[in-house]
Backbone bond lengths (Angstrom), bond angles and torsions (degrees), N, CA, C in turn:
res aa  C-N    CA-C-N  psi(-1)  N-CA   C-N-CA  omega(-1)  CA-C   N-CA-C  phi
1 M - - - 1.429 - - 1.481 109.41 -
2 Q 1.360 114.06 131.12 1.444 119.73 177.15 1.498 112.91 -83.50
3 S 1.293 117.61 148.43 1.440 119.71 173.30 1.561 108.35 -104.14
4 H 1.302 117.04 137.00 1.483 120.29 -176.04 1.535 106.97 -109.98
5 K 1.286 114.35 130.12 1.462 123.03 177.10 1.495 107.07 -96.09
6 T 1.277 115.00 145.16 1.490 121.94 174.56 1.525 108.01 -113.85
7 G 1.302 117.35 145.22 1.392 121.77 178.80 1.542 112.37 -77.90
8 P 1.350 119.12 179.37 1.412 120.61 178.36 1.514 114.60 -61.60
9 W 1.329 116.07 -21.06 1.481 120.34 -178.22 1.552 111.58 -63.22
10 A 1.329 116.23 -30.20 1.458 119.34 -178.50 1.514 111.55 -64.90
11 G 1.324 116.83 -43.28 1.458 120.54 179.21 1.523 109.09 -66.10
12 R 1.334 118.86 -40.48 1.473 121.70 -177.49 1.541 108.09 -67.47
13 L 1.334 117.88 -42.52 1.450 121.07 178.35 1.510 111.64 -61.55
14 A 1.313 115.25 -43.53 1.472 118.21 177.58 1.552 111.54 -61.04
15 L 1.370 117.62 -42.36 1.431 121.23 177.21 1.564 113.00 -61.24
16 V 1.319 114.37 -44.74 1.452 118.19 178.66 1.552 111.28 -63.38
17 L 1.308 115.93 -43.02 1.466 118.13 -179.94 1.512 111.91 -69.08
18 G 1.332 115.45 -31.09 1.458 120.26 175.22 1.528 111.95 -62.71
19 V 1.345 114.99 -44.94 1.491 121.46 179.33 1.507 110.78 -63.93
20 V 1.357 115.67 -44.12 1.447 119.32 179.90 1.520 109.99 -65.35
21 A 1.279 118.78 -44.86 1.438 122.52 178.88 1.529 110.68 -59.44
22 S 1.323 118.31 -40.19 1.482 121.26 -177.29 1.509 110.55 -65.64
23 V 1.367 115.76 -30.24 1.430 118.85 177.28 1.550 110.83 -64.47
24 L 1.340 112.92 -41.12 1.447 119.41 179.80 1.562 112.49 -75.49
25 I 1.268 118.63 -35.51 1.473 122.57 -171.62 1.558 110.64 -85.21
26 L 1.297 115.56 -40.91 1.494 118.47 -175.25 1.523 106.94 -90.29
27 P 1.348 115.88 108.38 1.489 116.69 -177.85 1.519 109.05 -74.62
28 A 1.359 113.91 152.93 1.466 119.60 174.70 1.514 107.30 -71.35
29 T 1.324 117.43 131.26 1.473 121.84 178.19 1.497 106.20 -121.95
30 A 1.331 114.93 144.80 1.428 121.79 -176.60 1.539 110.94 -101.44
31 M 1.354 112.91 138.71 1.415 120.69 166.24 1.516 104.02 -101.21
32 A 1.303 117.92 149.31 1.426 120.63 -174.49 1.516 115.68 -72.89
33 G 1.331 113.82 116.04 1.460 125.74 168.91 1.528 119.33 42.77
34 I 1.315 114.98 -134.66 1.492 123.17 -174.46 1.523 110.28 -118.59
35 E 1.296 115.43 133.80 1.510 121.90 174.55 1.521 109.10 -114.42
36 G 1.329 114.53 141.24 1.483 120.60 175.42 1.556 111.04 111.67
37 G 1.335 116.94 4.02 1.449 118.73 173.73 1.546 117.31 85.69
38 C 1.262 117.79 -0.88 1.452 121.43 176.55 1.519 110.72 -71.37
39 T 1.307 118.20 152.22 1.463 123.81 174.49 1.499 110.31 -127.37
40 G 1.292 115.89 157.01 1.513 117.82 -179.56 1.506 109.92 -175.58
41 S 1.304 114.33 162.55 1.487 120.92 177.59 1.525 107.66 -155.66
42 V 1.338 113.71 165.67 1.447 120.18 178.30 1.519 107.41 -142.43
43 V 1.369 117.24 142.29 1.443 119.45 174.36 1.586 106.12 -115.06
44 I 1.349 113.68 125.01 1.472 119.56 -178.31 1.546 104.33 -130.02
45 D 1.282 116.09 124.82 1.495 121.99 175.89 1.517 111.57 53.14
46 G 1.366 117.31 38.14 1.440 121.76 176.15 1.567 113.98 85.63
47 N 1.280 117.90 -2.15 1.496 121.83 -179.47 1.495 110.82 -107.22
48 T 1.335 117.65 133.85 1.485 122.82 -179.73 1.483 109.74 -97.36
49 Y 1.326 116.05 129.37 1.498 120.58 -178.79 1.588 107.00 -126.17
50 G 1.342 113.50 156.37 1.467 119.83 178.82 1.517 110.61 -152.81
51 P 1.351 116.94 -156.61 1.378 121.78 -174.60 1.566 116.17 -62.37
52 N 1.348 111.47 -23.39 1.520 114.86 -179.81 1.540 112.07 -70.85
53 N 1.317 117.96 -6.59 1.454 121.07 179.66 1.519 110.63 -88.23
54 D 1.328 116.59 56.49 1.445 122.53 -169.46 1.509 112.30 -114.58
55 T 1.375 118.92 16.66 1.441 119.45 178.80 1.542 108.21 -129.58
56 V 1.324 115.51 161.02 1.427 120.91 178.19 1.502 110.97 -61.88
57 D 1.317 117.89 -32.20 1.449 122.80 -178.77 1.556 113.66 -79.73
58 N 1.334 116.33 -10.60 1.479 123.04 -177.18 1.515 111.72 -138.67
59 P 1.324 117.06 58.25 1.487 120.05 -176.65 1.550 112.21 -86.06
60 I 1.342 112.55 165.73 1.469 121.24 166.43 1.530 105.00 -76.98
61 V 1.337 115.32 127.00 1.445 121.67 -176.09 1.528 110.57 -96.33
62 V 1.294 117.95 119.94 1.464 125.71 178.86 1.500 108.45 -107.02
63 P 1.323 121.30 110.77 1.488 121.15 179.65 1.565 107.10 -82.07
64 I 1.331 111.27 90.26 1.457 119.51 -171.86 1.529 114.20 -65.27
65 E 1.338 119.55 -24.03 1.441 123.67 -176.65 1.575 111.45 -90.46
66 Q 1.322 118.17 -11.49 1.464 120.34 -179.02 1.563 108.36 -81.51
67 D 1.311 116.79 131.41 1.453 119.86 176.86 1.553 110.62 -82.95
68 G 1.304 114.44 146.58 1.501 121.21 174.75 1.533 115.90 77.39
69 V 1.318 115.99 12.41 1.524 118.14 177.18 1.474 107.03 -73.24
70 V 1.407 113.60 136.13 1.426 120.23 178.73 1.539 106.06 -128.37
71 A 1.358 116.82 136.08 1.473 124.73 176.16 1.536 105.72 -92.33
72 L 1.330 117.31 120.65 1.505 120.82 175.16 1.536 106.31 -99.03
73 W 1.310 116.94 119.08 1.419 122.84 -175.99 1.481 114.67 -116.31
74 E 1.308 117.13 156.73 1.468 123.41 170.88 1.511 109.39 -149.65
75 G 1.339 115.25 150.87 1.505 119.44 179.44 1.485 110.04 -154.61
76 E 1.325 115.13 159.43 1.444 122.13 -179.58 1.516 111.19 -150.11
77 V 1.349 114.57 142.87 1.468 119.96 179.27 1.537 109.62 -111.96
78 P 1.321 118.86 153.09 1.465 123.09 179.20 1.548 113.69 -95.60
79 F 1.315 117.51 14.94 1.465 119.26 -172.09 1.558 109.72 -137.01
80 D 1.384 114.61 175.33 1.425 119.84 175.99 1.549 108.16 -58.32
81 N 1.329 117.97 123.19 1.456 124.25 -170.39 1.516 112.98 -108.46
82 R 1.326 115.64 16.96 1.488 116.68 176.88 1.508 110.81 -75.86
83 N 1.379 114.50 152.96 1.447 120.15 179.87 1.543 111.94 56.25
84 N 1.318 114.10 52.13 1.498 116.45 -175.84 1.506 111.57 -97.60
85 Q 1.365 112.50 162.18 1.468 121.33 174.14 1.531 107.74 -158.54
86 G 1.251 115.60 156.30 1.432 120.11 178.23 1.503 114.56 -170.52
87 E 1.335 115.03 172.40 1.469 117.22 178.77 1.510 107.88 -156.87
88 L 1.332 113.46 159.29 1.465 121.93 -179.29 1.537 107.41 -133.99
89 G 1.345 116.77 136.07 1.464 119.61 -176.81 1.510 109.79 -146.36
90 I 1.375 114.49 151.85 1.427 122.88 175.62 1.495 108.51 -101.58
91 V 1.348 116.33 129.33 1.456 124.48 -175.90 1.579 106.88 -86.86
92 V 1.322 115.01 117.58 1.468 123.17 178.18 1.517 107.06 -123.79
93 G 1.367 115.34 102.94 1.429 119.92 -176.55 1.517 110.21 63.82
94 P 1.317 116.71 -130.74 1.501 117.85 -179.99 1.562 111.49 -88.06
95 F 1.336 117.57 5.51 1.468 119.29 -175.17 1.488 110.43 -113.46
96 T 1.322 117.40 155.85 1.455 124.80 171.19 1.504 111.28 -118.12
97 I 1.303 116.46 119.43 1.454 120.78 -179.70 1.564 107.45 -93.12
98 R 1.278 120.51 115.55 1.407 124.08 -179.25 1.476 108.58 -71.73
99 I 1.346 114.25 125.69 1.488 118.13 -178.52 1.571 113.22 -111.69
100 A 1.306 114.67 -8.69 1.463 119.76 178.12 1.536 110.12 -164.52
101 D 1.284 116.37 148.89 1.467 121.30 171.20 1.508 107.65 -150.94
102 W 1.353 116.40 157.57 1.439 122.12 -177.62 1.568 108.88 -154.30
103 G 1.307 113.49 170.60 1.434 117.90 176.53 1.563 110.11 166.80
104 G 1.291 113.90 162.64 1.462 118.40 177.10 1.518 112.29 165.99
105 A 1.308 115.58 173.11 1.474 120.38 -177.41 1.576 111.40 -70.56
106 N 1.327 117.27 -35.45 1.494 120.73 -179.55 1.505 111.08 45.88
107 T 1.347 117.53 56.69 1.496 122.55 -178.61 1.480 112.22 -63.44
108 E 1.373 121.27 -22.75 1.452 123.61 176.78 1.511 111.52 -79.13
109 N 1.340 118.43 -4.93 1.432 124.62 179.66 1.554 112.84 54.41
110 D 1.369 116.67 42.95 1.423 121.38 176.66 1.510 108.53 -66.46
111 A 1.330 115.76 128.34 1.482 120.42 -176.31 1.517 113.07 -85.38
112 G 1.373 117.55 -18.50 1.421 119.62 -175.92 1.546 110.32 -131.90
113 N 1.349 111.92 166.11 1.405 119.06 179.42 1.511 110.60 -157.67
114 S 1.282 119.01 161.52 1.466 123.92 179.26 1.463 108.80 -151.10
115 G 1.385 115.28 160.42 1.438 117.29 177.73 1.495 109.37 179.90
116 S 1.312 117.56 -164.44 1.441 121.16 -179.93 1.521 110.30 -133.94
117 Y 1.323 114.79 155.46 1.468 121.21 -177.92 1.503 108.27 -139.52
118 S 1.309 115.59 118.56 1.497 121.71 -177.79 1.523 110.14 -74.01
119 I 1.340 117.21 130.90 1.446 120.24 177.34 1.543 108.93 -66.11
120 E 1.327 117.94 -23.43 1.482 120.96 177.05 1.565 108.96 -63.28
121 E 1.346 117.21 -38.42 1.454 121.40 177.06 1.558 110.84 -59.39
122 F 1.383 113.94 -42.71 1.420 120.33 -177.86 1.571 108.52 -63.70
123 K 1.321 116.82 -45.56 1.466 122.09 -177.96 1.523 108.92 -61.36
124 D 1.314 120.36 -37.77 1.450 125.21 -179.52 1.467 113.27 -65.93
125 L 1.320 118.62 -13.44 1.497 120.98 178.34 1.511 113.11 -74.99
126 F 1.347 116.87 -22.89 1.431 122.22 -178.12 1.561 109.01 -83.63
127 P 1.349 118.16 134.66 1.410 122.63 178.89 1.513 115.47 -78.51
128 V 1.288 116.90 23.05 1.482 122.63 -179.42 1.516 110.47 -133.62
129 P 1.333 120.09 162.04 1.457 120.92 175.54 1.532 111.05 -62.32
130 E 1.290 116.34 157.42 1.500 122.52 -177.34 1.559 110.77 -53.52
131 S 1.311 115.86 -38.32 1.463 119.54 -179.10 1.537 113.17 -63.72
132 L 1.330 118.24 -20.01 1.441 122.64 179.26 1.543 115.41 -99.87
133 I 1.332 116.01 -1.23 1.474 117.63 178.36 1.527 105.98 -68.75
134 P 1.340 115.88 124.76 1.446 118.67 -175.41 1.558 113.09 -66.21
135 R 1.342 116.11 123.43 1.500 120.81 179.73 1.495 106.32 -82.23
136 G 1.273 115.03 155.36 1.479 120.63 179.25 1.505 112.26 146.06
137 V 1.363 115.78 -168.57 1.454 121.11 -179.97 1.529 110.16 -106.96
138 Y 1.315 116.68 126.74 1.416 123.64 -179.75 1.471 113.54 -126.59
139 Q 1.304 117.43 160.71 1.446 124.19 176.77 1.518 108.40 -87.81
140 L 1.396 115.58 133.34 1.446 120.27 176.96 1.575 102.20 -113.56
141 S 1.315 116.22 122.92 1.434 119.44 -176.75 1.593 108.48 -122.87
142 G 1.314 112.78 151.87 1.476 118.06 -178.13 1.503 113.07 -158.78
143 E 1.308 112.31 164.10 1.497 118.04 176.61 1.504 107.85 -151.28
144 H 1.355 112.81 153.36 1.479 123.30 177.45 1.510 106.80 -136.32
145 T 1.329 118.90 125.15 1.412 122.56 176.55 1.528 109.68 -124.05
146 A 1.344 116.92 148.30 1.429 122.31 179.15 1.520 108.46 -154.89
147 D 1.380 117.54 177.34 1.467 119.08 -178.04 1.548 112.62 -55.49
148 G 1.329 117.01 -29.87 1.466 119.42 -174.66 1.502 116.41 -96.85
149 G 1.334 119.27 -5.04 1.431 116.91 -179.54 1.563 112.47 166.25
150 R 1.315 111.99 -167.90 1.506 120.42 -177.41 1.513 108.96 -147.45
151 C 1.362 113.03 141.31 1.465 118.33 172.36 1.505 106.26 -129.15
152 T 1.386 114.47 145.84 1.448 119.68 175.53 1.546 104.84 -135.31
153 G 1.287 114.09 156.80 1.470 116.34 178.64 1.519 114.02 -170.02
154 T 1.296 114.76 162.57 1.447 122.59 177.17 1.471 110.79 -139.56
155 V 1.298 116.91 147.18 1.473 121.61 170.22 1.533 103.78 -141.65
156 M 1.319 116.98 170.55 1.406 121.86 -178.78 1.517 106.75 -106.19
157 V 1.360 116.58 141.46 1.437 124.62 -177.41 1.547 108.67 -124.57
158 K 1.314 115.63 133.51 1.457 119.55 178.23 1.522 106.56 -110.74
159 L 1.350 114.83 115.39 1.499 122.13 173.51 1.494 104.25 -80.32
160 E 1.287 116.15 107.17 1.454 122.23 -173.18 1.552 113.47 -99.51
161 G 1.256 116.56 136.07 1.475 121.40 178.92 1.525 110.92 147.29
162 S 1.312 116.39 166.89 1.429 119.75 -174.04 1.549 111.75 -89.60
163 G 1.324 116.47 -40.54 1.436 118.82 -172.67 1.553 110.93 68.32
164 T 1.256 115.09 158.04 1.475 118.87 179.87 1.595 111.73 -85.44
165 I 1.318 115.11 -20.59 1.431 119.67 175.34 1.474 109.22 -141.18
166 G 1.350 116.66 135.02 1.451 120.67 -178.62 1.494 109.12 -84.54
167 I 1.338 117.48 155.93 1.460 122.03 178.58 1.523 109.63 -64.19
168 A 1.289 119.39 -37.10 1.470 121.90 179.63 1.560 109.36 -64.97
169 T 1.273 117.35 -37.48 1.445 120.43 177.77 1.502 109.61 -65.89
170 A 1.304 118.74 -42.91 1.462 125.48 -179.77 1.566 108.25 -59.74
171 V 1.332 116.39 -49.56 1.483 123.24 -179.99 1.533 109.57 -60.23
172 G 1.345 112.49 -48.66 1.482 117.33 -179.99 1.546 113.15 -58.90
173 A 1.304 115.84 -41.52 1.490 119.62 178.42 1.559 108.76 -66.14
174 G 1.310 116.74 -41.70 1.491 119.86 178.14 1.524 113.68 -62.12
175 V 1.355 117.04 -44.68 1.459 120.20 176.50 1.532 110.57 -63.83
176 T 1.304 116.29 -42.06 1.506 118.27 179.97 1.559 109.10 -61.94
177 F 1.329 115.31 -44.38 1.490 118.16 178.60 1.509 112.46 -60.13
178 L 1.352 117.10 -41.56 1.444 118.27 -178.58 1.539 110.62 -70.62
179 T 1.356 117.47 -35.75 1.408 118.81 176.60 1.532 111.51 -63.78
180 L 1.292 118.03 -43.94 1.455 122.28 -179.95 1.526 109.16 -65.70
181 L 1.358 119.05 -39.91 1.438 122.76 -179.13 1.573 107.33 -65.31
182 G 1.323 116.47 -45.30 1.479 118.84 178.75 1.520 112.25 -61.92
183 A 1.327 117.82 -39.87 1.427 119.02 179.29 1.561 108.78 -67.08
184 G 1.267 119.79 -41.09 1.459 122.93 177.40 1.497 111.39 -59.63
185 L 1.325 118.74 -41.43 1.455 121.43 -176.23 1.522 108.59 -72.12
186 R 1.282 119.89 -34.07 1.497 125.05 177.96 1.535 112.29 -63.71
187 R 1.405 112.22 -38.39 1.486 114.45 -177.42 1.479 112.92 -72.13
188 K 1.366 116.36 -26.01 1.490 119.74 179.93 1.534 112.46 -75.82
189 S 1.312 114.17 -16.86 1.519 115.20 -176.20 1.473 111.32 -86.86
């Protein structure tokens, strides 16, 4: 009986397929809104969203295929906001992709802030072309801490668009490839 060695590509392929499969198998689950008294909202493509967008049936819709879309956001905390820091991430399978972070001394103790976030920046965080970014509903989680307290929260985000290839198609092609590869290796032994 011959032994077959596989190159480093086999382990990488298995890892990639495992990540893709986890996106399909592990559903996005929502935790209710925001805790800690913070408030906030975002306007995307003319629609205003807030903490009530915390279910799969009521997500924040991000038109991923539209160019030039900007999310206008605002937030406020009910506590001493000096020496603050925070981050925001989208949960994809077992991983969280950080899409924003902030922090600073805030010696003026400003309780609120506002700004804009380009959806193009968000798309650039993915290591694949825009057409391969998996569409669907995902959990967006974040936290803000400062001298006076802490807020955490989650909402649901729907990455909307068709894409040129669906994630299920990519997984199916990967599984088919591995099956054919496995059958070919068995025949040689």
